[in-house]
N, C-alpha and C positions, 0 to 999 in steps of 0.2 A: 368278376372282371372279365373283360375280352382277353382273347388270346393275343399273342405278340404280333401277330400279322396287322393289328390296328394301331400299334404304337407309331407316333407319327416321326417321320425322319429327323427332325430337329433335335428331338431327345436323344434320337441315335448317335447324333453328331456330338453333343454334348458329352455323353459317355465316352465316345471315341477319341475325343480329343485327350482324356485323360490317359485312354489303352495308349496312344501315340508315345506316351513316355513310358510306358511300359509300368503304370501303377495300378496293377491287378488290385489292390487294396481299396481303391475307389468302389469296387463293385461288392466288397467283402459284406457278408450278412450272417449273423449268426442262427444257426437253428439247433433245437434240442432234439438230442437223438431219443429222448425218451417218450416223445408226444407224438402223436399221428395227428399229421395236418389236413385240416379241411376248411376251404378248397385245398385243392394240392400245393403244395410248396411253391413249385416254379410260378404259378400264376401271380403269386404274392412277392414276387421280389421285384427290387427296383428297377429301372430302365435298364435294358441289356446292351451290349454291344452287338453288331449285326456281322455276320459272315459274309465275305464275298463271295459270289456277286449279286446276290438275292435279298430282299426281304424274306422272312420264312425259316430262317436260321439265325440262332443267337448263341451268345456265350455269356455264362455268367463265373463268377466266383463266391463261394461261401465258406464261412467257418463254423464247424461242428461244435458241439458245446465242450466237447474234450480239448478245443483248441485246433483241431485239424482240418487243412487247407483241400477244399472240394472243387474241382473244377467240371464245368456243365456246358454240353452243347446239345440244344433241344431243337430240333428240326422239325416243321410242318410238314408231313409225308402227303397229307390231303392236297396241299398246293401243287403238285406235281412238278415242282422246281427243283427236287432232290433225289438222288439215288445213293444207294450205299453198294460198295463194293469191297470185297476182300481183294488182297494182294499178299502173294507167297513169295519168298525170295530165294533164289537158287543158294546164296551164302546168308548169313543172318545180317541184316543193316538196320541203321536206326530208323524207327518210325519216321522222323522228320524227313529224311532223305528220300523215302518210300512216297511220302505224302507230295514233295515238291517233284518228284518225277511223273507222278500222275496228275498234277496241277488239281491237288484235293483241296477243298475249303477247309477241312478238319480231318483229323486222323487219331485213332488210338491203336495202342498195341493190341495184339489178337491173342491166338491159341497158344497151348505149350508147346515146349520143345525140348529135344536135349540139349543142355548146357554144353555136353562133352563134344558132339559134332553139328549141333544145330537140325538136327532132323525133326521134322514134326511129330507130335503125338497126337495130333488132331487131324480129323478129316478137314478139308477144305476143297471145295467147288467154287470154280469160277467161269462164267459163260458157260454152263452146263457141261463142264470138264473137271473130273476129278483131279485136282492139282496134288492132294497129299492125303495118305492112307496109313492110319498107324498101324495095321497089320504087318506094313512093309517096315516098321523100325524095329530092329532086331534088339536093340537094348531094352525095348519094351518088350516085346514078344517072348524074348528068351529068358526074362528075368525071372527066377525060380520063386522070389518072394511075392510076385504078382501073379501067378499061373492061377491061383483060385479066382482071382478078380479080373481077369482079362476081359471076359466077354462083357461085364459091367462098365470097365474102362472105355472099352470099344465103343460102347452104346452111350457115352455121356452125352448131355444137353449141347445142341448147337442153336445159332441164329439162322434161319433159313428165309432167304428175299426169293419170293415167287411171284408166279405170273399166271392171272385166269384167262380163259377163252376169249375174255373181251380186251385183254391186253392191259388188265389192270394190276398193279403191283400189290403186293401183300407181304406181309412179314410175321412168321411164325417161329416160336422158340419151342422145342421139342426135343426130346431124347431122338438119336441118331435113328433108331430102327422103328420110331413111330410114323403113321402114314401122314401123307400131305393132305391138307384137305381138297375134296373131290373138285376134279377140273381145274386142277392147278399144275404147272410146270416149275421145276426148281431150275432158277437161274444161278443163283450163288448159295453157297453156305459156308459157316465158319465155325467149327465146335471148339467148345472149351469147357464150361462148366466151373461149379455146379450150378443149377437152376437156382436162382435168387427168389424168383416170385411165380406163381401164387404161393410156393412153399419152398424151405430153404432144402437142396438136394445133397449137402455134403456127406453124409452117411450113405444115401440111397446109391448115389454115383461113387463111391469107395473112394472120395478123397481123405474121408476119415475112415479107418478101415482096421481090423484085427489081423495081426500078423501070424505066421505060423506057429512063432515062441509065444505067443499069448500077450504080447505087448500091441498097444495100440499107436498107429502112425497116423499122424494129421499132416498130410503131405503139403497143403498149402498153409499152413498155421491158422487155420480156421477160428479160434478161439482167442488168438493173440491179436493185439492192434497191427495193422500192418498197410502198405501201400497198396490199393485195389483198383483195378478197372472193370466196369460194368457196362452192359447195353440194357435197355428197356423201352418198352411199348406202354402206350396209355390207350384207353377204350376209346377217346376221341380223336387217334390218329397222331399222336406226336412219336418222335422217336427220340429218346435220350441217351446220350453217351457222357459218363463219369468217371472221373479220376481222382483218386483219392491220394492227396500226398503222403508219404511215410517221412520218416528221419531222412533216407536217403535223398529224396527230393526237395524237402523243406526242413531245415532243422529243428523248427519249432513243431512239427506236424507230426504226431505220434501214429496217425493211421487209425482205421477202423479194423473190427472184427468182421467176418463174414456175415454175422447175425446183424450186426449194426448197419453193412450194407444193404442187406435185404431190407430193413427198415426204413432206411433213408429212402431207396428206390420207391418205396410204397408212399412214403411221404410224398416223392415227387409227382405222385398220380401213376405210377406204373402199374398195371395189372400183371404183367409179364417180366421178368428180368433174368439175365444170366450173368454169370461172372466170367471175366476174363483173367487171361495170367496177371499177376501181380508182383508184388515186391520190387525188384531192383527193374523190372520190365515196364511197370506203368509209367505212361509217357501219353500226353496230350499235346496237338500241334494245331493251331488255327491258324487263319487267315482272315483278317477283318476289313471292313470296309474303311477306305479311307476318311478321315473326318471332314474334310473340306472338298473332296471331290470324289462322290460315290461311284462314280464310274471306274475308279482305280481301287486297289488294295493296299493296305500297308504290308511290310514284308512279313511272312509267315512268321511266326514265334511258337517256342515251347513255352507253354504255361505250366506244364508239370513234367519234371523229368530229372533223373538222375544224372549228375555231371561225372564225366563223360557220360554222353546217352547210350542207355543199353542196345545193343544189337539184338535183333529179334527175328524171328522166323515168318511172322505172318502179321497182318495188319489190316484193320477195316477202316476204310475212306469213305468221307462223305463228300459227293462230286454234285456238282450242277447237273442237273439232268439234261440230256442231249435235246435241243430244239427238233 
């Protein structure tokens, strides 16, 4: 089946007419968490809704076999029409407010932060400038229970948005201290973790870890169903944002374990993927093309969110590329 860039506009308009009345159930399709999908799952989905203002970025809703609602944005990064950029807030803010402020077409919540004071526990680089450094987080660096794990925590996985010597953009998911590909420069990065693909790194990145008292801490409830946010890339040049609803976002959605999210991202066709902050933070905002006038957008809408919307420290934005 061809990629979504070949879907005719009339099919998008039919779908978007349903979105205009906020009936995302029109897109809902079930997928089995236990099965590997071939070809990649997103290629087999029903006609999507298009993100404003271009072809090449789409929105879907699916239902997992355990009843959980999953929201997806798939962007064709080969088209040159789209770019990703993190945003970090001086004070914590709702994801939707940050998206509207930056005129984003889609947004998800980003890295981890202290609930007590909103200080980031993740590295964030924006336009080549480091905007957050977990070494400066005293609640993290001075926690005696974390002392033996700090270097591992500082080195957790991040998504990097790079540019090569020819100005071509690439995306890399790597541990913080891992080298960049040769002849590339770092434009943006957002640290979170653990890595989901090609293998799950919940233990190697100390999200699941032994404590000094001999007990085991699972800091993000890896083995329990919960709301999750993830980002992945495919070998054929697509980037995928995923937001899994938990009971706080949807009373009928139990959420997924981290292993299930890893499996799901693989089913979608991702070769690499990273977990972002989840639970009550899990949020997705989208702005869709107007069904009757494709030069305009519908109002932006929260398709996955706790109510009231959780305020977060960092956000990953999908933006129209500058011409």
